PAZAMAR-314182 format. One record per residue: residue number from 1; x negated, y, z negated of N, C-alpha, C in turn. Coordinates in pm, 1 decimal. Each point is the difference from the previous one (the first is absolute). Example, Ala and Ser with C-alpha at 12.3 -4.5 7.8 and 13.67 -1.06 7.14 Angstrom:
BEGIN
+-----+----------+----------+----------+----------+----------+----------+----------+----------+----------+
!  nr !     n.c1 !     n.c2 !     n.c3 !    ca.c1 !    ca.c2 !    ca.c3 !     c.c1 !     c.c2 !     c.c3 !
+-----+----------+----------+----------+----------+----------+----------+----------+----------+----------+
!   1 !  -1319.0 !   -569.0 !   -780.0 !     89.0 !    119.0 !      0.0 !    -90.0 !    120.0 !      0.0 !
!   2 !     35.0 !    105.0 !     72.0 !    -82.0 !    119.0 !     -6.0 !     77.0 !    109.0 !    -73.0 !
+-----+----------+----------+----------+----------+----------+----------+----------+----------+----------+
//
This chain:
BEGIN
+-----+----------+----------+----------+----------+----------+----------+----------+----------+----------+
!  nr !     n.c1 !     n.c2 !     n.c3 !    ca.c1 !    ca.c2 !    ca.c3 !     c.c1 !     c.c2 !     c.c3 !
+-----+----------+----------+----------+----------+----------+----------+----------+----------+----------+
!   1 !  -1276.4 !  -4082.6 !  -5607.7 !   -119.0 !    -55.2 !     34.9 !    -15.0 !    -12.9 !    143.5 !
!   2 !    110.2 !    -34.9 !     62.2 !     10.6 !    -30.9 !    159.2 !    -22.3 !    140.1 !     68.7 !
!   3 !     40.6 !    115.7 !    -50.1 !     -4.7 !    127.0 !     58.0 !   -142.3 !     33.0 !    -22.8 !
!   4 !    -83.2 !    -20.8 !   -109.1 !   -130.8 !     19.1 !    -19.7 !    -86.6 !    -53.1 !     99.9 !
!   5 !      6.3 !   -131.2 !      9.2 !    -66.3 !    -78.9 !    115.8 !     14.9 !     75.6 !    140.5 !
!   6 !    118.1 !     22.9 !     28.3 !     42.0 !     70.1 !    144.9 !    -89.1 !    130.4 !    -19.6 !
!   7 !      3.4 !     91.6 !    -59.9 !    -60.1 !    113.9 !    -31.8 !   -163.6 !    -17.9 !      8.0 !
!   8 !    -64.8 !   -109.4 !    -47.1 !   -113.9 !    -16.9 !     -3.3 !    -57.4 !    -37.1 !    135.7 !
!   9 !     94.6 !   -108.7 !     75.2 !    -19.9 !    -47.8 !    132.2 !    -16.7 !    123.0 !     80.8 !
!  10 !     90.1 !     98.7 !      8.7 !     12.1 !    100.4 !     97.7 !   -133.5 !     78.2 !    -28.0 !
!  11 !    -27.2 !     51.6 !   -125.3 !   -125.8 !     78.4 !    -30.0 !   -118.0 !    -71.0 !     54.7 !
!  12 !    -10.9 !   -124.0 !    -14.8 !   -124.3 !    -76.0 !     57.4 !     -5.5 !      6.7 !    162.1 !
!  13 !    121.4 !      1.5 !     55.7 !    -10.6 !     23.6 !    141.9 !    -26.9 !    142.4 !     43.5 !
!  14 !     53.4 !     64.5 !    -64.8 !    -31.1 !    156.9 !     41.8 !   -133.5 !     27.1 !    -20.0 !
!  15 !    -80.2 !    -51.8 !   -107.5 !   -131.2 !     25.1 !    -23.1 !   -110.8 !    -65.6 !    108.3 !
!  16 !     64.8 !   -108.5 !     60.0 !    -78.0 !    -64.3 !    120.3 !    -16.2 !     88.5 !    101.6 !
!  17 !     89.1 !     94.6 !     34.7 !    -16.6 !    102.7 !    102.0 !    -62.7 !    130.6 !    -55.1 !
!  18 !    -62.7 !      2.4 !   -115.4 !    -51.3 !    129.1 !    -46.6 !   -147.1 !     -3.1 !     27.0 !
!  19 !    -65.6 !    119.2 !     31.9 !   -137.5 !      0.5 !     30.1 !    -69.6 !    -62.7 !   -136.7 !
!  20 !   -135.1 !    -20.5 !      5.0 !    -75.1 !    -73.2 !   -123.4 !     14.9 !    110.7 !   -108.7 !
!  21 !     -0.4 !    -63.2 !   -113.9 !      2.3 !     87.0 !   -121.7 !   -140.2 !     26.9 !    -42.4 !
!  22 !    -14.6 !    106.5 !    -78.8 !   -156.4 !     22.3 !    -22.5 !    -56.1 !   -131.9 !    -69.8 !
!  23 !     83.8 !    -89.0 !    -69.2 !    -79.5 !   -113.8 !    -59.3 !    -35.7 !    -84.5 !     91.7 !
!  24 !     65.1 !     -1.5 !    132.9 !    -30.0 !   -107.0 !    101.8 !   -136.8 !     53.6 !     96.1 !
!  25 !    -26.9 !    111.8 !    -32.4 !    -91.4 !     57.7 !     84.2 !   -151.8 !    -34.5 !    -47.0 !
!  26 !    -83.3 !    -87.6 !     58.5 !   -129.7 !    -23.6 !    -40.4 !    -94.8 !     25.2 !    132.6 !
!  27 !   -128.8 !      1.4 !    -44.5 !   -100.3 !     34.8 !    109.5 !     -6.5 !   -109.7 !    109.2 !
!  28 !     58.9 !   -121.4 !    -26.9 !    -15.2 !   -114.3 !     81.4 !    120.2 !     -7.9 !    101.2 !
!  29 !    -19.5 !    -25.0 !    130.0 !     87.5 !    -11.8 !     87.2 !      1.4 !     96.5 !    118.3 !
!  30 !     79.5 !    -18.8 !    100.9 !      7.5 !     78.9 !    112.9 !     29.7 !    147.5 !     -3.8 !
!  31 !    -48.7 !     84.5 !     96.1 !     27.5 !    145.8 !    -23.1 !    146.6 !      8.3 !     52.6 !
!  32 !     71.8 !     87.9 !    -64.0 !    126.2 !     56.1 !     38.7 !     26.1 !    150.8 !    -67.5 !
!  33 !     95.5 !     74.9 !     53.5 !     62.5 !    112.3 !    -60.5 !    149.1 !    -12.2 !     34.8 !
!  34 !     93.7 !      3.4 !   -106.7 !    135.0 !     -0.1 !      7.1 !     60.6 !    112.3 !    -61.4 !
!  35 !    138.7 !     23.1 !     24.9 !     58.3 !    114.1 !    -70.0 !    133.0 !      1.5 !     46.6 !
!  36 !     89.9 !     85.2 !    -43.5 !    145.9 !     27.5 !     56.9 !    -12.4 !    140.3 !     39.9 !
!  37 !     27.3 !     36.6 !    111.1 !     14.4 !    129.2 !     46.3 !    149.8 !     48.0 !     40.9 !
!  38 !     54.5 !     69.4 !    -93.4 !    132.9 !     50.7 !     13.1 !     87.9 !   -131.2 !    -34.8 !
!  39 !    -57.0 !    -88.1 !    -68.6 !     95.1 !   -120.9 !    -21.6 !    -27.1 !   -113.1 !    100.0 !
!  40 !    -62.2 !     22.9 !    112.7 !    -43.6 !   -109.6 !     83.5 !   -124.4 !    -46.8 !     -6.9 !
!  41 !    -46.2 !   -140.2 !     20.5 !   -122.4 !    -65.7 !     -7.4 !    -82.7 !     71.2 !     90.4 !
!  42 !   -126.3 !      5.1 !    -37.9 !   -134.1 !     29.4 !     68.8 !   -112.5 !   -100.6 !    -45.5 !
!  43 !    -58.1 !    -39.5 !     85.6 !   -118.0 !   -107.9 !    -34.0 !    -89.3 !     11.9 !    122.7 !
!  44 !   -137.4 !    -12.7 !    -40.3 !   -117.4 !      3.8 !     80.0 !    -82.5 !   -118.6 !    -71.5 !
!  45 !    -27.3 !    -98.5 !    107.6 !    -82.7 !   -110.2 !    -66.1 !   -115.1 !    -41.3 !     61.4 !
!  46 !    -68.6 !   -112.5 !    -39.5 !   -138.2 !     -6.7 !     87.1 !      6.7 !    -28.8 !    128.5 !
!  47 !    -76.8 !     62.7 !     80.4 !     12.0 !     34.0 !    159.6 !     24.9 !    156.4 !     -5.5 !
!  48 !     45.6 !     46.3 !    -65.2 !     36.5 !    150.8 !    -11.2 !   -115.7 !     72.2 !    -41.7 !
!  49 !      9.9 !    131.4 !     -9.8 !   -110.9 !     77.9 !    -52.1 !     14.7 !     26.9 !   -141.6 !
!  50 !    -61.3 !    -61.5 !    -94.7 !     28.9 !      3.6 !   -129.3 !   -147.4 !      4.0 !    -82.3 !
!  51 !    -12.5 !    112.2 !    -58.8 !   -143.1 !     12.6 !    -52.6 !     -5.6 !    119.6 !   -104.5 !
!  52 !   -105.8 !     12.4 !    -76.2 !    -18.3 !    123.5 !    -77.2 !   -155.8 !     36.7 !     17.7 !
!  53 !    -22.0 !    126.3 !    -47.0 !   -136.4 !     43.5 !     18.7 !    -26.7 !     74.6 !   -109.2 !
!  54 !   -141.1 !     -5.0 !    -61.0 !    -38.6 !     87.8 !   -119.0 !   -147.8 !    -31.3 !     11.4 !
!  55 !    -67.1 !    110.1 !    -49.5 !   -160.8 !    -30.7 !      1.5 !    -40.8 !    -66.8 !   -113.2 !
!  56 !     73.9 !    -46.1 !   -108.0 !    -36.7 !    -78.4 !   -104.7 !    -57.7 !    105.2 !   -124.3 !
!  57 !      6.5 !    125.9 !     23.5 !    -41.6 !     89.3 !   -105.5 !    133.1 !     56.3 !    -66.5 !
!  58 !     10.3 !    -23.6 !   -134.6 !    103.8 !     45.2 !    -78.1 !     30.5 !    154.4 !     35.7 !
!  59 !    136.5 !     27.0 !     16.0 !     18.1 !    139.1 !     -2.7 !     18.3 !     55.8 !    168.6 !
!  60 !    -56.2 !    -78.6 !     72.2 !      9.6 !     10.8 !    160.2 !    139.0 !    -31.9 !     55.6 !
!  61 !     38.7 !     65.4 !    106.1 !    115.6 !    -38.6 !     73.5 !     16.8 !   -142.1 !     50.5 !
!  62 !    120.1 !    -39.7 !    -14.3 !     26.4 !   -149.9 !     65.8 !    119.0 !     12.6 !     77.8 !
!  63 !     20.1 !    -79.8 !    103.5 !    121.2 !    -16.9 !    103.9 !     39.9 !   -146.2 !      7.6 !
!  64 !    130.0 !     -7.6 !    -21.6 !     65.2 !   -133.1 !     34.0 !     79.9 !      8.5 !    126.9 !
!  65 !     -2.5 !    -88.7 !     89.7 !     96.5 !      0.6 !    121.3 !     45.5 !   -110.3 !     33.3 !
!  66 !    129.8 !     -1.8 !     50.9 !     61.4 !   -109.3 !     73.9 !     81.1 !     37.4 !    128.2 !
!  67 !    -53.1 !    -41.3 !    120.6 !     39.7 !     39.3 !    140.4 !     17.3 !   -136.5 !     43.1 !
!  68 !    103.2 !      9.4 !     99.9 !     36.1 !   -127.8 !     67.1 !   -130.6 !    -10.6 !    125.8 !
!  69 !    -17.9 !   -129.9 !     28.0 !    -86.2 !    -17.8 !    123.7 !     36.8 !     68.5 !    105.6 !
!  70 !   -107.2 !     40.6 !     89.7 !     18.1 !     84.6 !    116.4 !    121.6 !    -67.9 !    100.7 !
!  71 !      3.1 !   -124.8 !     -3.6 !    105.6 !    -56.0 !     79.4 !    125.3 !    -14.7 !    -54.4 !
!  72 !     24.1 !     34.4 !   -119.3 !    141.5 !     -5.5 !    -68.5 !    108.1 !     81.8 !     40.8 !
!  73 !    114.8 !    -39.7 !    -18.9 !    115.3 !     80.5 !     63.2 !     37.8 !     81.1 !   -110.9 !
!  74 !     -8.6 !    -29.8 !   -120.1 !     26.8 !    106.5 !   -124.1 !   -125.7 !     95.8 !     -4.6 !
!  75 !      3.2 !    107.3 !     -2.3 !   -108.2 !    101.2 !      8.2 !      5.0 !     70.4 !   -132.7 !
!  76 !     38.6 !    -41.5 !   -100.0 !     11.6 !     67.7 !   -114.4 !   -131.0 !    -18.3 !   -109.8 !
!  77 !    -40.4 !     94.6 !    -57.9 !   -113.7 !     -1.8 !    -87.7 !      1.3 !     75.4 !   -128.1 !
!  78 !    -88.2 !    -44.7 !   -113.4 !     -6.6 !     59.7 !   -117.7 !   -141.5 !     33.4 !    -43.3 !
!  79 !    -35.6 !    113.0 !    -33.8 !   -126.4 !     29.5 !    -43.8 !     12.2 !     72.8 !   -146.9 !
!  80 !    -84.5 !    -51.9 !    -84.8 !    -24.6 !     68.1 !   -122.0 !   -150.0 !     35.8 !    -40.9 !
!  81 !      1.2 !    103.1 !    -42.2 !   -131.0 !     63.3 !    -19.4 !    -11.7 !     51.6 !   -148.5 !
!  82 !   -115.6 !    -36.6 !    -65.7 !    -28.8 !     51.4 !   -137.9 !   -115.7 !     87.6 !      1.3 !
!  83 !     17.5 !    126.4 !    -54.2 !   -115.6 !    112.3 !     11.4 !   -121.7 !    -51.1 !    -93.8 !
!  84 !     35.0 !    -73.2 !   -105.7 !   -111.4 !    -50.6 !   -101.7 !     27.2 !   -135.0 !    -51.1 !
!  85 !    -20.4 !   -102.2 !     58.8 !     18.3 !   -131.4 !    -33.8 !   -110.0 !    -59.5 !   -110.2 !
!  86 !     68.7 !    -37.2 !   -112.8 !   -100.7 !    -36.3 !   -129.7 !     55.0 !   -150.5 !    -47.0 !
!  87 !     42.9 !    -74.7 !    106.6 !     40.3 !   -138.9 !    -49.6 !    128.6 !    -34.4 !    -26.8 !
!  88 !     32.7 !   -117.0 !    -53.6 !    174.6 !    -21.7 !     -4.4 !     38.5 !    101.1 !   -104.9 !
!  89 !    118.2 !     14.6 !     23.9 !     72.0 !     87.1 !    -76.9 !    123.0 !     73.5 !     67.9 !
!  90 !     82.3 !     82.4 !    -51.4 !    102.0 !     54.0 !     74.9 !    -40.5 !    150.3 !     59.1 !
!  91 !     42.9 !     57.8 !    117.6 !    -37.1 !    100.7 !     52.5 !    132.2 !     69.3 !     55.8 !
!  92 !     13.3 !    126.4 !    -39.9 !    128.1 !     67.3 !     85.8 !    -56.1 !     59.0 !    108.9 !
!  93 !    101.0 !    -29.4 !     95.5 !    -17.0 !     56.1 !    146.9 !     80.9 !    120.6 !      8.0 !
!  94 !    -62.0 !    114.4 !    -11.7 !     93.7 !    125.6 !      3.6 !    -76.1 !     95.4 !     99.4 !
!  95 !   -119.1 !    -24.5 !     65.4 !    -78.6 !     96.2 !     73.6 !     53.0 !    -11.2 !    141.4 !
!  96 !   -102.1 !    103.9 !     89.0 !     22.3 !      5.7 !    145.0 !   -108.4 !    -91.1 !     67.2 !
!  97 !     19.8 !   -100.8 !     71.2 !    -89.8 !    -81.6 !     75.7 !    -98.2 !     75.4 !    100.5 !
!  98 !     32.2 !    133.0 !     28.7 !    -70.4 !     64.0 !    111.7 !    -95.4 !     96.1 !    -63.2 !
!  99 !    -45.7 !      0.8 !   -120.0 !    -84.5 !    104.0 !    -44.1 !   -132.7 !    -73.6 !    -34.3 !
! 100 !   -108.5 !    104.2 !    -28.9 !   -126.5 !    -58.0 !    -42.5 !    -35.3 !     86.6 !    -97.9 !
! 101 !    -52.8 !    -26.8 !   -130.9 !    -12.7 !   -140.4 !    -11.9 !    123.7 !    -87.9 !    -28.3 !
! 102 !     -1.1 !   -132.4 !     33.1 !    114.3 !    -88.4 !     -4.3 !     83.9 !     -3.7 !   -139.9 !
! 103 !    131.8 !     13.0 !     30.4 !     90.1 !     -9.2 !   -126.1 !     65.5 !   -128.3 !    -13.3 !
! 104 !     56.8 !    -38.7 !   -117.1 !     62.7 !   -139.0 !     -9.0 !    139.2 !     29.5 !     84.5 !
! 105 !      3.7 !    -68.9 !    108.7 !    134.9 !     12.7 !     88.8 !     22.9 !   -132.2 !     65.6 !
! 106 !    128.1 !     12.9 !     79.4 !     43.0 !   -117.1 !     73.1 !     78.9 !     47.9 !    114.2 !
! 107 !     -8.4 !    -89.5 !    116.1 !     86.6 !     37.4 !    109.5 !     60.7 !   -122.6 !     79.2 !
! 108 !     97.4 !     21.0 !     58.5 !     66.9 !   -109.0 !     78.2 !     33.9 !     60.9 !    148.4 !
! 109 !    -24.4 !    -74.9 !     93.7 !      9.7 !     61.0 !    137.8 !     46.7 !   -107.2 !     98.1 !
! 110 !     58.7 !     46.9 !    108.7 !     50.8 !    -78.1 !    106.9 !    -99.0 !     37.1 !    135.1 !
! 111 !    -55.4 !    -95.2 !     67.2 !    -80.2 !     14.4 !    109.6 !     59.7 !    -50.6 !    125.5 !
! 112 !     -1.0 !     70.9 !    117.1 !     40.6 !    -56.4 !    131.8 !   -115.4 !     26.6 !     97.1 !
! 113 !    -35.9 !   -107.1 !     63.5 !   -102.0 !      5.8 !    118.0 !   -131.4 !     76.3 !    -59.5 !
! 114 !    -27.2 !    -44.1 !   -130.5 !   -128.0 !     54.6 !    -67.8 !     12.5 !    138.6 !    -52.0 !
! 115 !    106.2 !     59.6 !     15.4 !     12.2 !    130.6 !    -52.9 !    104.8 !      9.3 !   -110.5 !
! 116 !    -34.8 !     73.8 !   -105.8 !     90.3 !      0.3 !   -126.7 !    112.4 !     93.9 !     48.3 !
! 117 !    125.6 !    -41.3 !    -21.3 !    123.9 !     83.2 !     53.5 !     70.3 !     60.2 !   -129.1 !
! 118 !    -14.5 !    -73.5 !   -107.5 !     71.4 !     35.2 !   -131.9 !    -97.7 !    -30.6 !   -105.0 !
! 119 !      3.8 !     88.9 !   -103.2 !    -96.9 !    -18.8 !   -111.2 !     75.5 !     62.9 !   -122.3 !
! 120 !    -16.1 !    -75.3 !   -121.4 !     67.7 !     44.4 !   -108.9 !   -125.3 !    -16.4 !   -107.9 !
! 121 !    -11.3 !    130.8 !    -93.7 !   -110.4 !     -9.7 !    -83.7 !     30.8 !     60.1 !   -138.2 !
! 122 !    -85.7 !    -43.8 !    -99.4 !     23.1 !     66.5 !   -137.4 !    -45.0 !    141.1 !     -4.1 !
! 123 !     25.2 !     70.2 !   -102.6 !    -27.0 !    129.9 !    -22.9 !    124.2 !     70.5 !    -26.5 !
! 124 !    -11.9 !    105.8 !    -90.9 !    113.3 !     91.0 !    -37.1 !     83.8 !   -105.5 !    -97.2 !
! 125 !    138.1 !     14.3 !     64.0 !    107.4 !    -85.4 !    -94.3 !    -17.5 !   -160.0 !     36.4 !
! 126 !    -77.8 !    -21.7 !     93.8 !    -20.5 !   -159.0 !     42.9 !   -119.8 !    -45.5 !    -82.5 !
! 127 !     29.6 !    -99.2 !    -79.5 !   -103.0 !    -58.9 !    -77.9 !     -0.4 !   -159.9 !     -7.9 !
! 128 !    -81.6 !    -66.7 !    -69.7 !      4.8 !   -146.0 !    -17.4 !   -102.0 !    -41.8 !    -92.3 !
! 129 !    -33.6 !   -118.8 !     -2.7 !    -99.8 !    -65.2 !    -73.5 !    -72.6 !   -116.4 !     50.1 !
! 130 !   -117.2 !    -20.3 !    -32.1 !    -68.1 !   -131.8 !     50.1 !    -68.8 !    -54.9 !   -110.0 !
! 131 !     35.4 !   -138.4 !    -23.4 !    -64.3 !    -66.6 !   -120.5 !   -110.2 !   -105.1 !     73.5 !
! 132 !   -124.0 !     11.1 !    -41.2 !    -92.5 !    -94.3 !     28.7 !      1.1 !    -98.9 !   -102.7 !
! 133 !     18.0 !   -127.1 !     26.6 !     -3.4 !   -105.0 !    -80.5 !   -104.7 !    -57.6 !    -22.3 !
! 134 !    -93.6 !    -24.1 !     87.4 !   -129.4 !    -69.5 !      7.6 !    -77.5 !     46.3 !    136.4 !
! 135 !   -126.9 !     12.7 !    -28.6 !   -107.3 !     12.7 !    138.4 !   -106.7 !    -57.7 !    -40.9 !
! 136 !    -80.3 !    -51.8 !    115.2 !   -128.0 !    -34.1 !    -24.7 !    -90.8 !     55.8 !    125.6 !
! 137 !   -113.2 !    -41.0 !     41.4 !    -55.7 !     64.0 !     96.0 !     59.4 !    -13.6 !    154.6 !
! 138 !     87.5 !    -95.6 !     13.2 !     65.4 !    -33.6 !    128.7 !    151.6 !     -3.2 !    -17.3 !
! 139 !     66.8 !    -21.8 !    -88.8 !    144.0 !     -9.4 !    -13.4 !     58.4 !     99.5 !    -93.9 !
! 140 !    118.9 !     59.7 !     39.2 !     63.8 !     99.3 !   -110.0 !    161.6 !    -44.6 !     22.6 !
! 141 !     71.4 !    -12.9 !   -118.4 !    140.5 !    -24.2 !    -17.8 !     57.0 !    118.7 !    -75.3 !
! 142 !    139.4 !      9.1 !     16.4 !     74.6 !     91.3 !    -55.7 !    139.1 !     33.0 !     37.6 !
! 143 !     79.5 !     88.5 !    -36.3 !    138.0 !     34.8 !     37.3 !    -10.5 !    143.8 !     24.3 !
! 144 !    100.5 !     53.5 !     46.1 !     34.6 !    131.3 !     30.1 !    137.5 !     45.0 !     23.9 !
! 145 !     41.2 !    122.9 !    -12.0 !    118.2 !     71.4 !     51.5 !    -13.3 !    137.8 !     17.2 !
! 146 !     63.3 !     39.1 !    108.5 !    -18.5 !    154.0 !      2.4 !    120.7 !     57.3 !    110.5 !
! 147 !     21.8 !    125.0 !     -6.4 !     75.9 !     64.7 !     90.4 !    -58.2 !     99.5 !     72.2 !
! 148 !     28.3 !     17.3 !    128.5 !    -62.7 !     97.2 !     92.6 !     61.9 !     85.7 !     55.1 !
! 149 !    -13.0 !    137.0 !     33.7 !     77.9 !     80.2 !     73.7 !    -60.2 !     -1.2 !    139.7 !
! 150 !     80.9 !     22.1 !    111.8 !    -35.3 !     -1.3 !    121.8 !   -106.3 !    112.8 !     42.3 !
! 151 !   -128.5 !    -28.8 !     42.6 !    -77.2 !     84.5 !     56.8 !    -29.5 !     -1.9 !    143.3 !
! 152 !     75.9 !    -81.7 !     75.6 !     -7.5 !    -13.5 !    148.9 !    113.1 !    -69.5 !     27.9 !
! 153 !     61.4 !     47.4 !    117.9 !    135.8 !    -38.1 !     45.9 !    107.8 !     68.3 !    -78.6 !
! 154 !    133.0 !    -60.3 !     28.8 !    112.6 !     63.2 !    -55.2 !     -6.6 !      9.5 !   -167.7 !
! 155 !     62.3 !     96.2 !    -41.8 !     10.4 !     11.9 !   -166.6 !     49.6 !   -102.0 !    -52.4 !
! 156 !    -31.7 !    -28.1 !   -123.3 !     44.1 !   -109.8 !    -73.6 !    -92.9 !    -42.3 !   -107.9 !
! 157 !     29.0 !   -125.8 !    -46.1 !    -85.1 !    -55.7 !   -111.3 !      9.3 !   -154.3 !      9.7 !
! 158 !    -97.2 !    -68.6 !    -69.9 !     -4.8 !   -150.6 !      5.6 !    -44.4 !    -41.5 !   -149.9 !
! 159 !     46.4 !    -96.6 !    -34.2 !      0.3 !    -55.4 !   -130.5 !    -47.6 !   -146.2 !      8.2 !
! 160 !   -140.4 !    -12.2 !    -39.8 !    -70.0 !   -125.1 !     -5.3 !      3.9 !    -45.8 !   -142.0 !
! 161 !     61.2 !   -129.2 !     -4.8 !     10.2 !    -78.3 !   -143.4 !    -51.1 !   -132.3 !      3.7 !
! 162 !    -28.4 !    -46.7 !   -110.1 !    -29.0 !   -142.8 !    -16.2 !   -124.0 !    -51.6 !     86.5 !
! 163 !    -86.0 !    109.3 !     12.6 !   -119.4 !    -37.8 !     64.8 !   -111.1 !    -94.6 !    -61.8 !
! 164 !    -52.9 !    -96.7 !     67.8 !   -120.5 !    -66.7 !    -55.3 !    -93.7 !    -35.0 !    107.2 !
! 165 !   -128.1 !    -37.0 !    -58.1 !   -110.6 !     -9.2 !    111.6 !   -101.7 !    -98.0 !    -51.9 !
! 166 !    -53.7 !    -67.5 !     88.8 !   -137.5 !    -43.4 !    -13.0 !    -82.7 !     24.0 !    113.2 !
! 167 !    -95.5 !     78.1 !     -1.4 !    -66.0 !     58.2 !    100.2 !   -168.2 !    -51.2 !    -27.6 !
! 168 !    -58.8 !    -20.1 !    128.8 !   -130.5 !    -23.9 !     -2.6 !    -95.5 !    128.0 !     29.5 !
! 169 !   -114.1 !     14.6 !    -47.6 !    -71.2 !    108.2 !      8.3 !    -71.4 !      7.9 !    155.0 !
! 170 !     15.6 !    128.3 !     68.9 !    -57.4 !     29.7 !    119.2 !   -158.5 !    -36.1 !     -0.2 !
! 171 !    -45.7 !    -55.6 !    114.6 !   -124.8 !    -22.7 !    -19.4 !    -83.7 !     82.2 !     96.5 !
+-----+----------+----------+----------+----------+----------+----------+----------+----------+----------+
//
């Protein structure tokens, strides 16, 4: 019995460090975008650039983005694009973010002095998923995970896991 309590306590402490679970994500609250990038924490919060854009027409493309404030010392960003957004649900991220018409895709990058110096994007063997849990005319919440291959800078790949967000719509 004593070992069971110890395991329960350790599990509870470990969960306090986890990003929001899908059941914790609601439309109410401050904007954020969090993830783990190759196992390390990444977070942009209120005061950073956090938004989503969509025409409001089902089947039209949509973008979600989380960028640090221009004065931030951490200049990493995440951008997710859906070629045809049709409301809450799960979307496969397996396309190229640089084509027209837009495909379901995701990218992670590093910017220095306003210039992107490293970029990792989905496409080919690099895929992921986006789950939109809820959305209204202003706010959208969900989770994501993806891997990206280097498309700018040295060769390599990035693995983005445990992603969650609450974003406010661009005005």
